[in-house]
N, C-alpha and C positions, 0 to 999 in steps of 0.2 A: 671684512672686505667684501664678502659675498653679498651682504646686505646692501652696500652702496652700488654694487653692480646691478642688483635687481631694481633698485630705485631709479638708476640711470636708464635702465632698459624700459621702465614704465614711461618715463617722461620723454624718452626718445622714440616711443612707438608711434608710427605714422599710419597704422591700419584703421584706427577708429575714425569715422567721419560723421558729420552731421547727416541726418536723414534728408534725402532729396524730397523736396515738396512735390506733392502729387500734381500732375498736370491735368487741368480740366477747364472747360469754358462754359459760361452761363449761356443758356439758350436765349438768343436775341428775340425779344418780343417788341411789340409796338409798331409793326408795319402799318403804315397809314393807309386807310381805305379812303380814297378820294372820289369825288363825283365829277365826271367830265360830261358837260352838257353839249349835245350836238343839235343845234336848231335846224329844222327842215322847213324851208319856205318854198312853196309852190305857188307861183303867181296865177291868180284866176285868169288873167289875160292869156297866160300860156295855154291853159286848158281850152279857153275859148278859141284861141288861134288854131289849136289842133283840130277841134271839131268843125270850125268854119272852113278849114282847109279841106277836111274830109267830106263835109256835107256842103256842097256849093252848087250853084246853078240849078238845073232841073233835078228835083228830088224824086219825083214820080211822074210817069207818063203812060197813059193808056190811049193808044192810037186806033183801037178797034171799036167802031160804033155798033157792030153787030155781035158783040160777045155776051149779050143778054142783059146788059145794064142800060142800053139805049143812050150811051154817052161816051164821048171821048174826054179825057181829063189830063191836064198837065198842072203840076204843082212846082213852083220855083221858090227858092229861098229869097224872101223879099229883103230881109235885114239880117245882120249878124246875130248868131245865137248868143244869148247871155246866160250866165251861170250864177247860182247862189248856193251856199252851203249851210245846212242846219244839222248839227249833230252828225249822224252817220249817213246823211242823205245829200246828194248833189242834185239840184234842180236846174232844168234847162228850159228856156222858152225859145221856140222855133217859129218865127213868123213866115208865112207862106203866101205867095200870090197864086190864086187858083184861076185857071182858064178852062171853060167848059164848052163843049159842043153837044147839044142835047137834041135827041130825036123825039119831038113832041107828037109825032103821028101826022099832024097836019102840016108840020114844017120842021125844019132843022134850024135851031137858033144858037147863037153864041152868047156867052155870059162870062163875066169875071168877078172875082171877089177876093177877100183877104181873110185868112184864118191863122190862128196861133195855137200851136200844140205845146202843152207843158209835159215834159218828161221828168222822171226822177230816177236817179241811180242810187240804190242802197248798197253800201259797201261794208266790208269787214276785213280784218287782217287775220289770216290763218296763223297757226302756231309756227309755220315755216316762213313767216314774214311775207307771204305772197298776198297781194291786194286782190280781193275777190269782189266783183261787182255784179249787180243784176239791175238792168234798166227796164223800165216800163213806162207806159203812157199814163199820166196822172189825170189830165183833163184837156179840153180844147175850148176855144172861144172864137166865134165868128166876129171878126173885127168889122168886116163888110160882107153881108151875105150876097151871093151871086145874083145878079139881076140881068135879064135879057136886055140886049142893047135896043131891040126894036120889038114892038108889040106888047101884049099884056099877058103873055104866057107865064106861068109860075114854074119854078124849078124845084126838084126834090132835094133840097139842101141837106136833109138828113141822110139821104143815100150817098150824096157826095162825101159828107163827113165820114160815114161808115166805110166807104171805099178807102179813103185815106188812112183811117185808123187801122183797118185790117192790113194794109200794105206796110205801114210804119212798124207794126208789131214785129214783122219779120225782116225789116231792113234797117231803119234808123236805130232801133234799140240794140240790135246785134252789132251794128257798126260802132256805136258808142262803147259798148263793152269791149269790143275787139281793139279799138283805139287805145283805151285805157290800159288794157293788158299789154299791148305792144310798146307803148310810149312811157308808161309809168311802172317800170319794173322795180317795185319797192325792195324786194328781196335782194336784187342785184346791188342797189345802192347801199343797203345796210351791210351786206356781205363784204362789199369793197371797203367800206369804212372800218368794219370790224377787223378785217385782215390787215389793213394798213396800220392799225394801231399797235400791231406787234413789231413793226419795223423800228429799229433805232433811229432817232432823230438827232442830228448833230446840232447842238445848241451853243457850242463854243469850240470853233476850230483851233484856237490858240492852245487851249488846255485839253483838247480832244475829249470834250465832255459830250455825252450822249444821253438823251432822254429816252427811258424805257417806260412806256405807259402801262404795260402789263394789265390789259382789261380782264376783269373777273366776272362781270355779269352786265345785263342790259335790260332796259324797259323803255317804253314810249308813252308819251301823253296822248290823250284823245285828240283827234284832228279838230282844229277850230278855224273859223273864218274871221280873220282880222285884217283890217286895212287893205282889203281887196286881195288877200292871198290866203291860201290854206297853210296853217302853221301847226307845227308839232315840235316836240323836243325829245330826242333820244338821250337818256341818262345812262352813262356807262360807269360802273363801279370799277375802280382801278387801284393798283398798288404802284404808283410811279416812283422811279428812282433815276438819279443821274449817275451814270457810270463814267469814270474817268480813265482814259487810256485808249487802247486800240478799239476800233469799232466792234461792239459785241456781236456775236453770232445771232442772227435773227431766229428766235425760237419758232418752233412749229406752231402755227396758230391753233388755238383751241376751237372746237366746233362752235358754230354760231348758236347762241342760246335761243331757246324757244321764245316766241313772242309773248309778251305780257304788257298790260297797261300799268303805268305808274305815274308818279308826279315828279317834277324836277326837284332834285335833292339840293338842299342848301348846305352851307358849311364850306363852300369854296373848294379849292384844289390845293392839296399839300403834296410836296414831293421831297424826297430825301436826296441830298447831295452827299455822297460818301467818298472820302479820300482815305488812302491807307498807306502804311509802310510795312512791307513784308518783314517778318522777323529776320530773315536772312540779310535784308538790306540794313535793318536797324543794328544787327550784330556787327555788320561790316563798318558802319559809322562809328559805333562805340569802340570796336577793336582798334580802329585807326588811332584813337586817342589814348587808350589805356594798355593795350597788350604790349608787353615788353618794358613797361614802366616799372621802376623800382621805388619802393616806399620804405624809408628808414625810420626806425624808432629806437634811438640809442644804439646798442650793439646788435639789435635784431633788425631784420629786413624781410620784405616779401617782394616777389616779382609776379606780375600778372601774365600767366602763360596763355590763357584762353578765356572766352566769355560766351555764355549761352543765354538766350532769352526765350521765355515761353510764358503761357498764361496759367493762372490759377484763379478761376472765377473772374472777378473784376480787378485782380492785381497782377502786375507784371513781375515774374520771377527772374532775377538776375543770378545766374550761376557763374561765380568767379572761380577759375581754376588757378591756384597759386603755388609757388615754390619759394624756397629760401628757408627762413627760420620756421615757416609753417608750410607744409606740403599737403595739398588736397583742395577740396571744394568748400567754399562758403556761399550760403544762399541768402539773398536779400530780396525783399519785395517792395514795390512802390505802386503808386496810383497814376495811371496815364491820364493826362489832362490836356485839353486843347488850349493853346496860347494864341488867342485871336490876333493880338498885336504883332507877334512874331511869325504867325502862320506856321506854328510848330506844335508837335506833341511833346510835352514835358512829362517827366516822371517825378512826381512829388512824393514826399514823405518816405524816402528810401530807408528801409530799416532791415536789420538782420532778422531772419526768421527766429522764432522762439527757440527752436532746436539748435540753430547755429549760434545764437547768443549764449545759450546754456553751455554749449560745447566749448566756446571760447573762454567763458568764465572759468572753466575747469582746466583748460590746457594752454590758452594763449590770450590772457586778459589784456595784454598790452595792445593787441590789435583793436580792441574796443576803444582804446584811448587814442588811437592814431587818427590821422586825417584821411585814411584810405576811403572810408564810406562817403565822406563829403566830396572828396575828389571824384569818386565814381559817379555820384549823383550829378555833378556838374557836366558830366559827359553823357548823360542820359536824356539829351534834348535832340529831337529829330525834326528837321525842317521838312515841310511838305512840298512836293513839287508843284502842286496846284494851289493857287491862291483862291480860297473859297469865296471871299468877298468879291473878287474880280469876276469869278464865274457867275455869281449872282447877277452882277451888272450885265454881263454878256448874254445871259439867258433872257433877261428882260428885253434886251435889244432884239434877240432872235424871235421872241414871241410876239412881235408886232407883225401880224398878217403873214405868218410863216406858211408857205405853200407846201402842202403834203402831196397833193396830186392835182390834176386838172379840176378846177372849181371846188377844191377842198382846201380850206385854210385853217391853220391853228392860230388863235389869237388869245393873248392873255396879259394879265397885269399882276406882277408879284408885289405883295404888300408887306410881307414880313420875312425876316431872316433870323431864325431862332436856332441857337446852338443846342445840339443834342449831346454834345461832349464825346469824349473818346471812350472806346471800349475794346475788349480783346476778342478777336475771332481766332479760329484755329490756325489760320495761315498768316495773319497780319494784325498790326495795331491799327484800328480804324477810328475815324472821326466822322460824325454825321451832322449835317446841318439841315434843318427843316425849312423849306421855302413854302410860304403860303400865299395864296392869291386866287384869282378867278381865271379859268382857262376854258375856252369853248372851241369846238370844231364847227366851222360854218360851211355849208354848201352854198356857193354863190353862183350867180349867173346861170341858173339851171335852164337849159335850152330844150325846147321841144321841136323835134324835126317835123 
């Protein structure tokens, strides 16, 4: 009799349980580094307009005939200043009409002529992105040498030219450098663009989808003269993501990287669209279908009292807490997968853990033969709130001349929509889609006051 009591006690023991699978998550790698190209276009006409506005009318005038040079001299801008760019040098041609009153001793005579001065501005960009210039006189050319209107007296044209040269060295050259410094604040442009790239950009109001550009580094190509304008491209290395939900908090912008030259990077622009289902929400969905359900197998039965979800590497652990003919926890694992057709995360290949299966073989083999596992898997499908395909289409619409700020526009074309599939994060089941294409930030209608 005692023997049967001991055997009954062993089979009725409810203290031994399968080992709980360890919870851990694989470190997510594969953040995409993308290249965002920012074309900079400065119309040469804008520079010319600036200089012609600053340097107009009488450029130089000497009204004193008795100051030691025996002449009065007035130089007026005859035609508009023209510019050209070669490598790191801007060249200017300034045509002047020259009017002279000369004291020749025996008489005072008037004369006029035309002269053109060639200036050059050598520029470089400092590590702080400030544009630094140094302007000097390159050469001059008499278009028409001054001639007296009456008589046969000759004029000292060399002295006239030297007077103008000496004056322009301290006036026009300084004025050009000052105008460039005041009107072309390169650091301010770059700093503004860099800071604004940290702001979330709403690309789908319906799904509350926000583009986070997340700039990482920056370089610029050497300035070139193309099609009548100064052109360059700033290339920004980014880790772009699409965040779905409430507007993300704007991160504190990183310090503006030091200036460096580079070349436009190819490879296009890649961004991640990430949707997720928090474990708490997934548990709630599954519990609504299975908690409280009774599963019979002959004279035996179980009732699902509770359910817990968590991750073990790339597998989802389902902890089912049961009562009835079996009391305790059983652990199953499955593989999360994105079902594009249903816009859902499915759990495939749901199986008992090895320890749970071995435990059941010794204590409750009938559960292995029941439909419990299959029924559970049918309820491990979680619909996403955001339709990733539709978000892709809406992002494309938004990337058509999207205004970031005054005169700054984001334009792009998305060419690919590639599934990166589902994975497990510490807080949620996530699915990522990679969008590929070309995206640029363009500074348009740059105005010079």
